[in-house]
PDB file of N, H, CA, C and O in Angstrom:
ATOM      1  N   MET A   1       0.823  -1.189   0.000  1.00  0.00           N
ATOM      2  CA  MET A   1       0.000   0.000   0.000  1.00  0.00           C
ATOM      3  C   MET A   1       0.868   1.254   0.000  1.00  0.00           C
ATOM      4  O   MET A   1       0.536   2.260  -0.626  1.00  0.00           O
ATOM      5  N   LYS A   2       1.992   1.169   0.719  1.00  0.00           N
ATOM      6  H   LYS A   2       2.261   0.352   1.228  1.00  0.00           H
ATOM      7  CA  LYS A   2       2.887   2.312   0.812  1.00  0.00           C
ATOM      8  C   LYS A   2       3.440   2.693  -0.564  1.00  0.00           C
ATOM      9  O   LYS A   2       3.540   3.873  -0.900  1.00  0.00           O
ATOM     10  N   TYR A   3       3.792   1.691  -1.342  1.00  0.00           N
ATOM     11  H   TYR A   3       3.711   0.732  -1.069  1.00  0.00           H
ATOM     12  CA  TYR A   3       4.340   1.955  -2.665  1.00  0.00           C
ATOM     13  C   TYR A   3       3.272   2.489  -3.615  1.00  0.00           C
ATOM     14  O   TYR A   3       3.565   3.315  -4.479  1.00  0.00           O
ATOM     15  N   PHE A   4       2.046   2.025  -3.458  1.00  0.00           N
ATOM     16  H   PHE A   4       1.807   1.354  -2.756  1.00  0.00           H
ATOM     17  CA  PHE A   4       0.947   2.526  -4.272  1.00  0.00           C
ATOM     18  C   PHE A   4       0.709   4.011  -4.022  1.00  0.00           C
ATOM     19  O   PHE A   4       0.504   4.773  -4.967  1.00  0.00           O
ATOM     20  N   VAL A   5       0.735   4.424  -2.771  1.00  0.00           N
ATOM     21  H   VAL A   5       0.901   3.805  -2.003  1.00  0.00           H
ATOM     22  CA  VAL A   5       0.528   5.829  -2.428  1.00  0.00           C
ATOM     23  C   VAL A   5       1.669   6.680  -2.987  1.00  0.00           C
ATOM     24  O   VAL A   5       1.424   7.752  -3.541  1.00  0.00           O
ATOM     25  N   ILE A   6       2.891   6.221  -2.850  1.00  0.00           N
ATOM     26  H   ILE A   6       3.090   5.350  -2.400  1.00  0.00           H
ATOM     27  CA  ILE A   6       4.038   6.962  -3.378  1.00  0.00           C
ATOM     28  C   ILE A   6       3.944   7.084  -4.899  1.00  0.00           C
ATOM     29  O   ILE A   6       4.208   8.149  -5.458  1.00  0.00           O
ATOM     30  N   LEU A   7       3.570   6.002  -5.558  1.00  0.00           N
ATOM     31  H   LEU A   7       3.356   5.137  -5.104  1.00  0.00           H
ATOM     32  CA  LEU A   7       3.418   6.018  -7.011  1.00  0.00           C
ATOM     33  C   LEU A   7       2.289   6.959  -7.442  1.00  0.00           C
ATOM     34  O   LEU A   7       2.422   7.684  -8.428  1.00  0.00           O
ATOM     35  N   ALA A   8       1.189   6.944  -6.705  1.00  0.00           N
ATOM     36  H   ALA A   8       1.081   6.355  -5.904  1.00  0.00           H
ATOM     37  CA  ALA A   8       0.068   7.827  -7.040  1.00  0.00           C
ATOM     38  C   ALA A   8       0.448   9.290  -6.849  1.00  0.00           C
ATOM     39  O   ALA A   8       0.107  10.126  -7.686  1.00  0.00           O
ATOM     40  N   PHE A   9       1.153   9.618  -5.756  1.00  0.00           N
ATOM     41  H   PHE A   9       1.430   8.938  -5.076  1.00  0.00           H
ATOM     42  CA  PHE A   9       1.606  10.991  -5.554  1.00  0.00           C
ATOM     43  C   PHE A   9       2.562  11.420  -6.670  1.00  0.00           C
ATOM     44  O   PHE A   9       2.493  12.552  -7.149  1.00  0.00           O
ATOM     45  N   ALA A  10       3.437  10.530  -7.074  1.00  0.00           N
ATOM     46  H   ALA A  10       3.493   9.611  -6.685  1.00  0.00           H
ATOM     47  CA  ALA A  10       4.366  10.855  -8.163  1.00  0.00           C
ATOM     48  C   ALA A  10       3.601  11.115  -9.466  1.00  0.00           C
ATOM     49  O   ALA A  10       3.935  12.040 -10.207  1.00  0.00           O
ATOM     50  N   ALA A  11       2.584  10.306  -9.744  1.00  0.00           N
ATOM     51  H   ALA A  11       2.313   9.555  -9.142  1.00  0.00           H
ATOM     52  CA  ALA A  11       1.794  10.508 -10.957  1.00  0.00           C
ATOM     53  C   ALA A  11       1.034  11.834 -10.904  1.00  0.00           C
ATOM     54  O   ALA A  11       0.892  12.512 -11.922  1.00  0.00           O
ATOM     55  N   ILE A  12       0.550  12.201  -9.726  1.00  0.00           N
ATOM     56  H   ILE A  12       0.665  11.651  -8.899  1.00  0.00           H
ATOM     57  CA  ILE A  12      -0.158  13.471  -9.566  1.00  0.00           C
ATOM     58  C   ILE A  12       0.788  14.639  -9.814  1.00  0.00           C
ATOM     59  O   ILE A  12       0.424  15.589 -10.507  1.00  0.00           O
ATOM     60  N   VAL A  13       1.994  14.584  -9.261  1.00  0.00           N
ATOM     61  H   VAL A  13       2.290  13.812  -8.698  1.00  0.00           H
ATOM     62  CA  VAL A  13       2.962  15.661  -9.446  1.00  0.00           C
ATOM     63  C   VAL A  13       3.414  15.737 -10.903  1.00  0.00           C
ATOM     64  O   VAL A  13       3.577  16.834 -11.438  1.00  0.00           O
ATOM     65  N   ILE A  14       3.615  14.603 -11.547  1.00  0.00           N
ATOM     66  H   ILE A  14       3.482  13.712 -11.113  1.00  0.00           H
ATOM     67  CA  ILE A  14       4.010  14.591 -12.955  1.00  0.00           C
ATOM     68  C   ILE A  14       2.906  15.185 -13.822  1.00  0.00           C
ATOM     69  O   ILE A  14       3.188  15.939 -14.753  1.00  0.00           O
ATOM     70  N   SER A  15       1.661  14.855 -13.527  1.00  0.00           N
ATOM     71  H   SER A  15       1.431  14.243 -12.770  1.00  0.00           H
ATOM     72  CA  SER A  15       0.549  15.421 -14.278  1.00  0.00           C
ATOM     73  C   SER A  15       0.459  16.934 -14.083  1.00  0.00           C
ATOM     74  O   SER A  15       0.164  17.669 -15.025  1.00  0.00           O
ATOM     75  N   LEU A  16       0.710  17.388 -12.875  1.00  0.00           N
ATOM     76  H   LEU A  16       0.950  16.790 -12.109  1.00  0.00           H
ATOM     77  CA  LEU A  16       0.707  18.828 -12.608  1.00  0.00           C
ATOM     78  C   LEU A  16       1.854  19.515 -13.354  1.00  0.00           C
ATOM     79  O   LEU A  16       1.679  20.608 -13.892  1.00  0.00           O
ATOM     80  N   GLY A  17       3.015  18.882 -13.385  1.00  0.00           N
ATOM     81  H   GLY A  17       3.157  17.995 -12.948  1.00  0.00           H
ATOM     82  CA  GLY A  17       4.146  19.430 -14.134  1.00  0.00           C
ATOM     83  C   GLY A  17       3.881  19.472 -15.623  1.00  0.00           C
ATOM     84  O   GLY A  17       4.294  20.413 -16.302  1.00  0.00           O
ATOM     85  N   THR A  18       3.197  18.464 -16.140  1.00  0.00           N
ATOM     86  H   THR A  18       2.862  17.700 -15.589  1.00  0.00           H
ATOM     87  CA  THR A  18       2.845  18.442 -17.557  1.00  0.00           C
ATOM     88  C   THR A  18       1.903  19.593 -17.895  1.00  0.00           C
ATOM     89  O   THR A  18       2.045  20.241 -18.932  1.00  0.00           O
ATOM     90  N   ALA A  19       0.944  19.839 -17.012  1.00  0.00           N
ATOM     91  H   ALA A  19       0.828  19.313 -16.169  1.00  0.00           H
ATOM     92  CA  ALA A  19       0.030  20.961 -17.239  1.00  0.00           C
ATOM     93  C   ALA A  19       0.793  22.286 -17.208  1.00  0.00           C
ATOM     94  O   ALA A  19       0.512  23.182 -18.005  1.00  0.00           O
ATOM     95  N   LEU A  20       1.746  22.413 -16.303  1.00  0.00           N
ATOM     96  H   LEU A  20       1.974  21.686 -15.656  1.00  0.00           H
ATOM     97  CA  LEU A  20       2.556  23.623 -16.236  1.00  0.00           C
ATOM     98  C   LEU A  20       3.365  23.794 -17.519  1.00  0.00           C
ATOM     99  O   LEU A  20       3.488  24.906 -18.033  1.00  0.00           O
ATOM    100  N   PHE A  21       3.909  22.712 -18.028  1.00  0.00           N
ATOM    101  H   PHE A  21       3.809  21.809 -17.611  1.00  0.00           H
ATOM    102  CA  PHE A  21       4.673  22.767 -19.277  1.00  0.00           C
ATOM    103  C   PHE A  21       3.810  23.280 -20.429  1.00  0.00           C
ATOM    104  O   PHE A  21       4.234  24.153 -21.186  1.00  0.00           O
ATOM    105  N   PHE A  22       2.597  22.735 -20.559  1.00  0.00           N
ATOM    106  H   PHE A  22       2.252  22.026 -19.944  1.00  0.00           H
ATOM    107  CA  PHE A  22       1.719  23.164 -21.638  1.00  0.00           C
ATOM    108  C   PHE A  22       1.235  24.598 -21.437  1.00  0.00           C
ATOM    109  O   PHE A  22       0.962  25.302 -22.409  1.00  0.00           O
ATOM    110  N   MET A  23       1.130  25.033 -20.183  1.00  0.00           N
ATOM    111  H   MET A  23       1.352  24.461 -19.394  1.00  0.00           H
ATOM    112  CA  MET A  23       0.708  26.399 -19.930  1.00  0.00           C
ATOM    113  C   MET A  23       1.816  27.387 -20.296  1.00  0.00           C
ATOM    114  O   MET A  23       1.539  28.450 -20.852  1.00  0.00           O
ATOM    115  N   MET A  24       3.050  27.048 -19.994  1.00  0.00           N
ATOM    116  H   MET A  24       3.275  26.184 -19.543  1.00  0.00           H
ATOM    117  CA  MET A  24       4.166  27.962 -20.215  1.00  0.00           C
ATOM    118  C   MET A  24       4.653  27.976 -21.658  1.00  0.00           C
ATOM    119  O   MET A  24       5.214  28.972 -22.112  1.00  0.00           O
ATOM    120  N   LYS A  25       4.446  26.897 -22.371  1.00  0.00           N
ATOM    121  H   LYS A  25       3.990  26.088 -22.002  1.00  0.00           H
ATOM    122  CA  LYS A  25       4.937  26.822 -23.750  1.00  0.00           C
ATOM    123  C   LYS A  25       4.056  27.680 -24.646  1.00  0.00           C
ATOM    124  O   LYS A  25       2.845  27.474 -24.736  1.00  0.00           O
ATOM    125  N   SER A  26       4.685  28.642 -25.304  1.00  0.00           N
ATOM    126  H   SER A  26       5.669  28.809 -25.231  1.00  0.00           H
ATOM    127  CA  SER A  26       3.922  29.516 -26.192  1.00  0.00           C
ATOM    128  C   SER A  26       4.002  28.982 -27.617  1.00  0.00           C
ATOM    129  O   SER A  26       5.056  28.543 -28.077  1.00  0.00           O
ATOM    130  N   ASP A  27       2.880  29.030 -28.292  1.00  0.00           N
ATOM    131  H   ASP A  27       2.024  29.386 -27.918  1.00  0.00           H
ATOM    132  CA  ASP A  27       2.810  28.536 -29.654  1.00  0.00           C
ATOM    133  C   ASP A  27       1.632  29.217 -30.340  1.00  0.00           C
ATOM    134  O   ASP A  27       0.719  29.704 -29.673  1.00  0.00           O
ATOM    135  N   SER A  28       1.650  29.252 -31.646  1.00  0.00           N
ATOM    136  H   SER A  28       2.392  28.856 -32.187  1.00  0.00           H
ATOM    137  CA  SER A  28       0.540  29.865 -32.378  1.00  0.00           C
ATOM    138  C   SER A  28      -0.727  29.027 -32.274  1.00  0.00           C
ATOM    139  O   SER A  28      -1.828  29.533 -32.493  1.00  0.00           O
ATOM    140  N   LYS A  29      -0.577  27.765 -31.944  1.00  0.00           N
ATOM    141  H   LYS A  29       0.317  27.354 -31.766  1.00  0.00           H
ATOM    142  CA  LYS A  29      -1.731  26.870 -31.781  1.00  0.00           C
ATOM    143  C   LYS A  29      -2.151  26.866 -30.311  1.00  0.00           C
ATOM    144  O   LYS A  29      -2.020  25.850 -29.629  1.00  0.00           O
ATOM    145  N   GLY A  30      -2.643  27.975 -29.836  1.00  0.00           N
ATOM    146  H   GLY A  30      -2.750  28.800 -30.390  1.00  0.00           H
ATOM    147  CA  GLY A  30      -2.991  28.114 -28.424  1.00  0.00           C
ATOM    148  C   GLY A  30      -4.099  27.190 -27.969  1.00  0.00           C
ATOM    149  O   GLY A  30      -4.110  26.748 -26.820  1.00  0.00           O
ATOM    150  N   LYS A  31      -5.025  26.897 -28.852  1.00  0.00           N
ATOM    151  H   LYS A  31      -5.017  27.257 -29.786  1.00  0.00           H
ATOM    152  CA  LYS A  31      -6.158  26.073 -28.441  1.00  0.00           C
ATOM    153  C   LYS A  31      -5.735  24.636 -28.134  1.00  0.00           C
ATOM    154  O   LYS A  31      -6.173  24.057 -27.140  1.00  0.00           O
ATOM    155  N   SER A  32      -4.885  24.064 -28.983  1.00  0.00           N
ATOM    156  H   SER A  32      -4.529  24.534 -29.790  1.00  0.00           H
ATOM    157  CA  SER A  32      -4.471  22.685 -28.735  1.00  0.00           C
ATOM    158  C   SER A  32      -3.638  22.589 -27.460  1.00  0.00           C
ATOM    159  O   SER A  32      -3.717  21.584 -26.753  1.00  0.00           O
ATOM    160  N   ARG A  33      -2.843  23.615 -27.153  1.00  0.00           N
ATOM    161  H   ARG A  33      -2.779  24.431 -27.727  1.00  0.00           H
ATOM    162  CA  ARG A  33      -2.057  23.630 -25.923  1.00  0.00           C
ATOM    163  C   ARG A  33      -2.968  23.710 -24.704  1.00  0.00           C
ATOM    164  O   ARG A  33      -2.736  23.035 -23.701  1.00  0.00           O
ATOM    165  N   SER A  34      -4.006  24.539 -24.797  1.00  0.00           N
ATOM    166  H   SER A  34      -4.195  25.087 -25.612  1.00  0.00           H
ATOM    167  CA  SER A  34      -4.907  24.664 -23.653  1.00  0.00           C
ATOM    168  C   SER A  34      -5.718  23.388 -23.457  1.00  0.00           C
ATOM    169  O   SER A  34      -6.049  23.034 -22.326  1.00  0.00           O
ATOM    170  N   GLN A  35      -6.038  22.704 -24.532  1.00  0.00           N
ATOM    171  H   GLN A  35      -5.769  22.991 -25.452  1.00  0.00           H
ATOM    172  CA  GLN A  35      -6.751  21.434 -24.400  1.00  0.00           C
ATOM    173  C   GLN A  35      -5.866  20.387 -23.731  1.00  0.00           C
ATOM    174  O   GLN A  35      -6.338  19.608 -22.903  1.00  0.00           O
ATOM    175  N   LYS A  36      -4.585  20.371 -24.090  1.00  0.00           N
ATOM    176  H   LYS A  36      -4.202  21.004 -24.763  1.00  0.00           H
ATOM    177  CA  LYS A  36      -3.661  19.422 -23.456  1.00  0.00           C
ATOM    178  C   LYS A  36      -3.474  19.756 -21.988  1.00  0.00           C
ATOM    179  O   LYS A  36      -3.385  18.856 -21.153  1.00  0.00           O
ATOM    180  N   MET A  37      -3.412  21.051 -21.662  1.00  0.00           N
ATOM    181  H   MET A  37      -3.484  21.782 -22.340  1.00  0.00           H
ATOM    182  CA  MET A  37      -3.279  21.461 -20.270  1.00  0.00           C
ATOM    183  C   MET A  37      -4.522  21.058 -19.472  1.00  0.00           C
ATOM    184  O   MET A  37      -4.411  20.559 -18.352  1.00  0.00           O
ATOM    185  N   ALA A  38      -5.699  21.276 -20.053  1.00  0.00           N
ATOM    186  H   ALA A  38      -5.789  21.681 -20.963  1.00  0.00           H
ATOM    187  CA  ALA A  38      -6.939  20.906 -19.379  1.00  0.00           C
ATOM    188  C   ALA A  38      -7.021  19.392 -19.171  1.00  0.00           C
ATOM    189  O   ALA A  38      -7.496  18.927 -18.135  1.00  0.00           O
ATOM    190  N   LEU A  39      -6.557  18.635 -20.154  1.00  0.00           N
ATOM    191  H   LEU A  39      -6.171  19.013 -20.996  1.00  0.00           H
ATOM    192  CA  LEU A  39      -6.556  17.174 -20.020  1.00  0.00           C
ATOM    193  C   LEU A  39      -5.610  16.727 -18.904  1.00  0.00           C
ATOM    194  O   LEU A  39      -5.941  15.826 -18.133  1.00  0.00           O
ATOM    195  N   ALA A  40      -4.435  17.355 -18.817  1.00  0.00           N
ATOM    196  H   ALA A  40      -4.167  18.087 -19.443  1.00  0.00           H
ATOM    197  CA  ALA A  40      -3.481  17.004 -17.760  1.00  0.00           C
ATOM    198  C   ALA A  40      -4.040  17.348 -16.386  1.00  0.00           C
ATOM    199  O   ALA A  40      -3.851  16.592 -15.434  1.00  0.00           O
ATOM    200  N   LEU A  41      -4.727  18.486 -16.274  1.00  0.00           N
ATOM    201  H   LEU A  41      -4.880  19.101 -17.048  1.00  0.00           H
ATOM    202  CA  LEU A  41      -5.322  18.860 -14.992  1.00  0.00           C
ATOM    203  C   LEU A  41      -6.495  17.951 -14.631  1.00  0.00           C
ATOM    204  O   LEU A  41      -6.684  17.617 -13.461  1.00  0.00           O
ATOM    205  N   ALA A  42      -7.279  17.551 -15.628  1.00  0.00           N
ATOM    206  H   ALA A  42      -7.124  17.823 -16.578  1.00  0.00           H
ATOM    207  CA  ALA A  42      -8.373  16.616 -15.373  1.00  0.00           C
ATOM    208  C   ALA A  42      -7.829  15.259 -14.924  1.00  0.00           C
ATOM    209  O   ALA A  42      -8.406  14.614 -14.049  1.00  0.00           O
ATOM    210  N   LEU A  43      -6.733  14.837 -15.519  1.00  0.00           N
ATOM    211  H   LEU A  43      -6.265  15.362 -16.230  1.00  0.00           H
ATOM    212  CA  LEU A  43      -6.093  13.589 -15.104  1.00  0.00           C
ATOM    213  C   LEU A  43      -5.606  13.685 -13.659  1.00  0.00           C
ATOM    214  O   LEU A  43      -5.730  12.729 -12.894  1.00  0.00           O
ATOM    215  N   ARG A  44      -5.052  14.842 -13.289  1.00  0.00           N
ATOM    216  H   ARG A  44      -4.951  15.618 -13.911  1.00  0.00           H
ATOM    217  CA  ARG A  44      -4.593  15.048 -11.915  1.00  0.00           C
ATOM    218  C   ARG A  44      -5.745  14.951 -10.929  1.00  0.00           C
ATOM    219  O   ARG A  44      -5.613  14.331  -9.873  1.00  0.00           O
ATOM    220  N   VAL A  45      -6.866  15.557 -11.266  1.00  0.00           N
ATOM    221  H   VAL A  45      -6.973  16.061 -12.123  1.00  0.00           H
ATOM    222  CA  VAL A  45      -8.037  15.486 -10.387  1.00  0.00           C
ATOM    223  C   VAL A  45      -8.528  14.042 -10.272  1.00  0.00           C
ATOM    224  O   VAL A  45      -8.861  13.582  -9.180  1.00  0.00           O
ATOM    225  N   GLY A  46      -8.570  13.338 -11.390  1.00  0.00           N
ATOM    226  H   GLY A  46      -8.299  13.712 -12.277  1.00  0.00           H
ATOM    227  CA  GLY A  46      -8.992  11.938 -11.366  1.00  0.00           C
ATOM    228  C   GLY A  46      -8.067  11.069 -10.535  1.00  0.00           C
ATOM    229  O   GLY A  46      -8.529  10.203  -9.792  1.00  0.00           O
ATOM    230  N   LEU A  47      -6.762  11.291 -10.653  1.00  0.00           N
ATOM    231  H   LEU A  47      -6.387  11.994 -11.257  1.00  0.00           H
ATOM    232  CA  LEU A  47      -5.804  10.528  -9.851  1.00  0.00           C
ATOM    233  C   LEU A  47      -5.940  10.847  -8.366  1.00  0.00           C
ATOM    234  O   LEU A  47      -5.812   9.960  -7.523  1.00  0.00           O
ATOM    235  N   SER A  48      -6.196  12.098  -8.050  1.00  0.00           N
ATOM    236  H   SER A  48      -6.300  12.819  -8.736  1.00  0.00           H
ATOM    237  CA  SER A  48      -6.363  12.486  -6.646  1.00  0.00           C
ATOM    238  C   SER A  48      -7.603  11.833  -6.044  1.00  0.00           C
ATOM    239  O   SER A  48      -7.570  11.348  -4.913  1.00  0.00           O
ATOM    240  N   ILE A  49      -8.686  11.823  -6.796  1.00  0.00           N
ATOM    241  H   ILE A  49      -8.713  12.218  -7.715  1.00  0.00           H
ATOM    242  CA  ILE A  49      -9.920  11.179  -6.313  1.00  0.00           C
ATOM    243  C   ILE A  49      -9.709   9.674  -6.169  1.00  0.00           C
ATOM    244  O   ILE A  49     -10.157   9.080  -5.189  1.00  0.00           O
ATOM    245  N   ALA A  50      -9.039   9.060  -7.125  1.00  0.00           N
ATOM    246  H   ALA A  50      -8.675   9.543  -7.921  1.00  0.00           H
ATOM    247  CA  ALA A  50      -8.766   7.624  -7.059  1.00  0.00           C
ATOM    248  C   ALA A  50      -7.884   7.287  -5.858  1.00  0.00           C
ATOM    249  O   ALA A  50      -8.099   6.271  -5.197  1.00  0.00           O
ATOM    250  N   LEU A  51      -6.898   8.131  -5.574  1.00  0.00           N
ATOM    251  H   LEU A  51      -6.723   8.956  -6.111  1.00  0.00           H
ATOM    252  CA  LEU A  51      -6.036   7.901  -4.419  1.00  0.00           C
ATOM    253  C   LEU A  51      -6.831   8.006  -3.125  1.00  0.00           C
ATOM    254  O   LEU A  51      -6.659   7.184  -2.225  1.00  0.00           O
ATOM    255  N   PHE A  52      -7.701   9.010  -3.023  1.00  0.00           N
ATOM    256  H   PHE A  52      -7.841   9.677  -3.755  1.00  0.00           H
ATOM    257  CA  PHE A  52      -8.525   9.168  -1.828  1.00  0.00           C
ATOM    258  C   PHE A  52      -9.431   7.958  -1.620  1.00  0.00           C
ATOM    259  O   PHE A  52      -9.549   7.454  -0.503  1.00  0.00           O
ATOM    260  N   ILE A  53     -10.069   7.494  -2.687  1.00  0.00           N
ATOM    261  H   ILE A  53      -9.973   7.903  -3.594  1.00  0.00           H
ATOM    262  CA  ILE A  53     -10.957   6.331  -2.584  1.00  0.00           C
ATOM    263  C   ILE A  53     -10.165   5.077  -2.218  1.00  0.00           C
ATOM    264  O   ILE A  53     -10.638   4.256  -1.432  1.00  0.00           O
ATOM    265  N   ALA A  54      -8.969   4.922  -2.778  1.00  0.00           N
ATOM    266  H   ALA A  54      -8.584   5.588  -3.416  1.00  0.00           H
ATOM    267  CA  ALA A  54      -8.144   3.750  -2.461  1.00  0.00           C
ATOM    268  C   ALA A  54      -7.718   3.759  -0.992  1.00  0.00           C
ATOM    269  O   ALA A  54      -7.721   2.715  -0.339  1.00  0.00           O
ATOM    270  N   ILE A  55      -7.355   4.926  -0.474  1.00  0.00           N
ATOM    271  H   ILE A  55      -7.353   5.774  -1.005  1.00  0.00           H
ATOM    272  CA  ILE A  55      -6.976   5.011   0.943  1.00  0.00           C
ATOM    273  C   ILE A  55      -8.175   4.731   1.832  1.00  0.00           C
ATOM    274  O   ILE A  55      -8.050   4.044   2.846  1.00  0.00           O
ATOM    275  N   LEU A  56      -9.339   5.257   1.462  1.00  0.00           N
ATOM    276  H   LEU A  56      -9.441   5.815   0.639  1.00  0.00           H
ATOM    277  CA  LEU A  56     -10.541   5.013   2.240  1.00  0.00           C
ATOM    278  C   LEU A  56     -10.918   3.536   2.239  1.00  0.00           C
ATOM    279  O   LEU A  56     -11.280   2.988   3.280  1.00  0.00           O
ATOM    280  N   LEU A  57     -10.835   2.887   1.077  1.00  0.00           N
ATOM    281  H   LEU A  57     -10.541   3.332   0.231  1.00  0.00           H
ATOM    282  CA  LEU A  57     -11.138   1.454   0.996  1.00  0.00           C
ATOM    283  C   LEU A  57     -10.123   0.617   1.787  1.00  0.00           C
ATOM    284  O   LEU A  57     -10.495  -0.350   2.452  1.00  0.00           O
ATOM    285  N   ALA A  58      -8.860   0.988   1.710  1.00  0.00           N
ATOM    286  H   ALA A  58      -8.557   1.773   1.170  1.00  0.00           H
ATOM    287  CA  ALA A  58      -7.845   0.253   2.460  1.00  0.00           C
ATOM    288  C   ALA A  58      -8.096   0.372   3.965  1.00  0.00           C
ATOM    289  O   ALA A  58      -7.884  -0.585   4.709  1.00  0.00           O
ATOM    290  N   TRP A  59      -8.541   1.533   4.406  1.00  0.00           N
ATOM    291  H   TRP A  59      -8.713   2.311   3.802  1.00  0.00           H
ATOM    292  CA  TRP A  59      -8.858   1.714   5.828  1.00  0.00           C
ATOM    293  C   TRP A  59     -10.073   0.875   6.216  1.00  0.00           C
ATOM    294  O   TRP A  59     -10.074   0.232   7.266  1.00  0.00           O
ATOM    295  N   LYS A  60     -11.112   0.880   5.368  1.00  0.00           N
ATOM    296  H   LYS A  60     -11.111   1.403   4.515  1.00  0.00           H
ATOM    297  CA  LYS A  60     -12.322   0.109   5.669  1.00  0.00           C
ATOM    298  C   LYS A  60     -12.054  -1.399   5.662  1.00  0.00           C
ATOM    299  O   LYS A  60     -12.660  -2.143   6.433  1.00  0.00           O
ATOM    300  N   LEU A  61     -11.145  -1.848   4.791  1.00  0.00           N
ATOM    301  H   LEU A  61     -10.653  -1.243   4.164  1.00  0.00           H
ATOM    302  CA  LEU A  61     -10.824  -3.269   4.723  1.00  0.00           C
ATOM    303  C   LEU A  61      -9.797  -3.694   5.769  1.00  0.00           C
ATOM    304  O   LEU A  61      -9.499  -4.883   5.889  1.00  0.00           O
ATOM    305  N   GLY A  62      -9.257  -2.751   6.520  1.00  0.00           N
ATOM    306  H   GLY A  62      -9.500  -1.786   6.422  1.00  0.00           H
ATOM    307  CA  GLY A  62      -8.301  -3.067   7.568  1.00  0.00           C
ATOM    308  C   GLY A  62      -6.871  -3.209   7.097  1.00  0.00           C
ATOM    309  O   GLY A  62      -6.025  -3.704   7.841  1.00  0.00           O
ATOM    310  N   LEU A  63      -6.581  -2.788   5.881  1.00  0.00           N
ATOM    311  H   LEU A  63      -7.269  -2.386   5.276  1.00  0.00           H
ATOM    312  CA  LEU A  63      -5.216  -2.899   5.368  1.00  0.00           C
ATOM    313  C   LEU A  63      -4.301  -1.842   5.980  1.00  0.00           C
ATOM    314  O   LEU A  63      -3.096  -2.057   6.110  1.00  0.00           O
ATOM    315  N   ILE A  64      -4.867  -0.716   6.351  1.00  0.00           N
ATOM    316  H   ILE A  64      -5.846  -0.541   6.246  1.00  0.00           H
ATOM    317  CA  ILE A  64      -4.107   0.340   7.024  1.00  0.00           C
ATOM    318  C   ILE A  64      -4.836   0.731   8.298  1.00  0.00           C
ATOM    319  O   ILE A  64      -6.059   0.615   8.377  1.00  0.00           O
ATOM    320  N   GLN A  65      -4.110   1.182   9.271  1.00  0.00           N
ATOM    321  H   GLN A  65      -3.116   1.276   9.207  1.00  0.00           H
ATOM    322  CA  GLN A  65      -4.677   1.590  10.545  1.00  0.00           C
ATOM    323  C   GLN A  65      -4.336   3.041  10.807  1.00  0.00           C
ATOM    324  O   GLN A  65      -3.211   3.468  10.547  1.00  0.00           O
ATOM    325  N   PRO A  66      -5.293   3.811  11.322  1.00  0.00           N
ATOM    326  CA  PRO A  66      -4.967   5.195  11.669  1.00  0.00           C
ATOM    327  C   PRO A  66      -4.037   5.241  12.866  1.00  0.00           C
ATOM    328  O   PRO A  66      -4.104   4.384  13.747  1.00  0.00           O
ATOM    329  N   SER A  67      -3.184   6.227  12.895  1.00  0.00           N
ATOM    330  H   SER A  67      -3.130   6.923  12.179  1.00  0.00           H
ATOM    331  CA  SER A  67      -2.298   6.384  14.032  1.00  0.00           C
ATOM    332  C   SER A  67      -2.229   7.865  14.375  1.00  0.00           C
ATOM    333  O   SER A  67      -2.585   8.718  13.561  1.00  0.00           O
ATOM    334  N   GLY A  68      -1.781   8.157  15.552  1.00  0.00           N
ATOM    335  H   GLY A  68      -1.491   7.465  16.213  1.00  0.00           H
ATOM    336  CA  GLY A  68      -1.674   9.544  15.975  1.00  0.00           C
ATOM    337  C   GLY A  68      -2.338   9.749  17.315  1.00  0.00           C
ATOM    338  O   GLY A  68      -2.637   8.791  18.027  1.00  0.00           O
ATOM    339  N   ILE A  69      -2.564  10.983  17.649  1.00  0.00           N
ATOM    340  H   ILE A  69      -2.321  11.762  17.070  1.00  0.00           H
ATOM    341  CA  ILE A  69      -3.170  11.338  18.925  1.00  0.00           C
ATOM    342  C   ILE A  69      -4.677  11.099  18.858  1.00  0.00           C
ATOM    343  O   ILE A  69      -5.330  11.496  17.893  1.00  0.00           O
ATOM    344  N   SER A  70      -5.222  10.455  19.878  1.00  0.00           N
ATOM    345  H   SER A  70      -4.692  10.133  20.662  1.00  0.00           H
ATOM    346  CA  SER A  70      -6.666  10.223  19.888  1.00  0.00           C
ATOM    347  C   SER A  70      -7.393  11.525  20.184  1.00  0.00           C
ATOM    348  O   SER A  70      -6.793  12.467  20.701  1.00  0.00           O
ATOM    349  N   ALA A  71      -8.655  11.583  19.866  1.00  0.00           N
ATOM    350  H   ALA A  71      -9.143  10.818  19.446  1.00  0.00           H
ATOM    351  CA  ALA A  71      -9.439  12.811  19.986  1.00  0.00           C
ATOM    352  C   ALA A  71      -9.655  13.242  21.439  1.00  0.00           C
ATOM    353  O   ALA A  71      -9.869  14.426  21.698  1.00  0.00           O
ATOM    354  N   GLY A  72      -9.604  12.317  22.377  1.00  0.00           N
ATOM    355  H   GLY A  72      -9.430  11.355  22.166  1.00  0.00           H
ATOM    356  CA  GLY A  72      -9.887  12.640  23.779  1.00  0.00           C
ATOM    357  C   GLY A  72      -8.701  13.234  24.529  1.00  0.00           C
ATOM    358  O   GLY A  72      -8.863  13.645  25.678  1.00  0.00           O
ATOM    359  N   GLN A  73      -7.543  13.295  23.940  1.00  0.00           N
ATOM    360  H   GLN A  73      -7.412  12.961  23.006  1.00  0.00           H
ATOM    361  CA  GLN A  73      -6.363  13.771  24.681  1.00  0.00           C
ATOM    362  C   GLN A  73      -6.012  15.175  24.334  1.00  0.00           C
ATOM    363  O   GLN A  73      -5.047  15.720  24.870  1.00  0.00           O
TER     364      GLN A  73
END
């Protein structure tokens, strides 16, 4: 599970970097660049939602346990 989370975070950061690349690159074909940037950002959102759902499912199935300070202390 630990490696999956690290891989998902890396994919999210790479997708964000790709969107930044398409945003910064100037070209006469501005529309195709903006479409690629929007696709990269949509992919980032999808990966973030998938990561959240995977962590939630892993917690519900008992694969991971919460740790930290309890609420009563």
